[in-house]
C-alpha angles and dihedrals in degrees: 000000000000095000092059097038110141113231121020120188090259093051090048091053091050092050091048092050091050092048092054090062101038109037126090113255115279100253094048089092130053108252114263095178090136086084089073091064092068115125102271099177089225093306112132088188091058089050088050092052094058092040089059094041092055097041108038094149097040108096094189093054091046091054090049089052092049090053089052091051091052091051092045090053090054091051097045121000090189095057104126090211089064088062095040096048090045088051090053091047091055091047093052091045090054096048116111110173150315120013117032091205100056117088093213088069093062141066097252094214089063091049091051091051091046091053092048092053093044091054090050090052090055091050091051094049116013091171097060109099095208094058089061094041092051092048089049090055090056092049088055088053092051091045093243091139099168091055091043091055092046092051095046094047088051090051091051092050088055096045122005091178095062117107097216105063091052092044096047091044088054089054090048090057091042089056089051090051092244094141101173093050090046092052092050092050093049088052089054090048092052091057087061100041112134104175139047093246091056090068091045095054092043091054090050092056094041087054091055091051090049091054092052089050091050094244102137092162090062091044091055093045091054091049090052092048090054091051092048092050095041106034094161096052110101092197092064089060090042092053092049091048091054089053092049091052089052087056091047091243092139101164091054091046092052089050091053093051091047089053090050095051090046088060095044125353111234132167098237091055094053091044093050092050090056093044093049093047089055091048090050091051092050089050092053094055 
């Protein structure tokens, strides 16, 4: 067991160092620290998992989670949540941009490590719903849809009241362009949402389904709801601005990016303001 243990002190330090340079500044995202209050049954690693899940762009929270994983490993090297939270940490570390469920947006070596750790978590506790749900999420990312469905159905058999199997299964059907099924699954997930960020990520995926169905009114409504519920999150303004550009509503888009950079300066925001101003000028010629 020790030779395949997930996160040694050296690995943790390397991950932390990498996160300092790659993550968005701490206050760029509305705090979702309530995730840490989930019932952890004395597992620091379980607490770390939900801390990461709810704060993927918050470098300070990620480092806190990594420290919890290190301590949890010392307490119980066979804790499946040590492997699962480590898997999630690698996934977040490997993320580059855009869609979280497209492999091209990740460093593939991090995805491979994440998969290895997720499979170990299932082996250590085959009766924990979240181990199967988390593995299913990774199979969606790697486009292994049959295994994803198998894992998520297994997770649902173990715990039908968990948010994540319904949510990930909705994404699985979204990726297969089965829009009606995806909508129904997202509705089931919402009934089981525990945290503020659950509603935020659901609305993001519902918005994608709405676009494919040609319902731009619904897409815009969902974007506005996310801004209203997460007023300190720059990415909610950024997402809405992207939508406004697609509708050639350039002045409104620029206003959204200006609002975002006033909350937290970030390079993409400044770049998009300049790009959109140029597009507006070309359109006025």
